[in-house]
Structures are given as structure tokens and as C-alpha cells.
C-alpha angles and dihedrals in degrees: 000000000000134000124237143164118238106238101173153337124264121218119196119176093186115046143132112297090238089063094056112124093012119120117233121209134191110229133194110204113227141194121239089266089058094251115141117251128185129351127318117259141191119246137177114246122224098165103052096249120177138213112287096024124121113235142171121233141185130222135206129027091336089067091080095048097090088062099051133173083033115063110205115194102258139132097191132044134176106232103171146018116230114227096184143326139194127213 
């Protein structure tokens, strides 16, 4: 799992039918000290996260697991909202 900050929503009027009714978020991956690292990415949201929140996400095949038995075409999924952390 990786940590990220939600920096926006993504709206797509034309998309794969398996993505219908799923929320898309723009994420900026971060380091434990909250500094951005890497490029922003788009992820499906299964926890109702909002812009400005810190979240953790998974990548790869596991990204579709929260939606089983459906398997939406995704390679990133927000699986939790971070309340706080200490380094």
C-alpha cells in the first residue's frame, strides 16, 4: 500500500461500462513526511474519500478486489482514509 493526498475528482462521460457508478479520484503519492513523490495518478474510490484527504491505495491486480465479483478495469484503488499518523 502507498499513501497519497486526494488532489481532485475525475469526470469521464465516456468510459468502460464496468466503471459506471464508480468514483474516480486524482491522487498525488506522498512520503511519510507528506512531501509529494512521483507523478499524480487516477484511482477508483471504494471508501468515499474527498479532495484534500490523505488516503492509502493499492496498485496492480489487487486494485479491483474491493469490487468483486465485478472486475472493473483499474490498476489503482483507494482502500482507506488516513485519520492521522506519526513518524
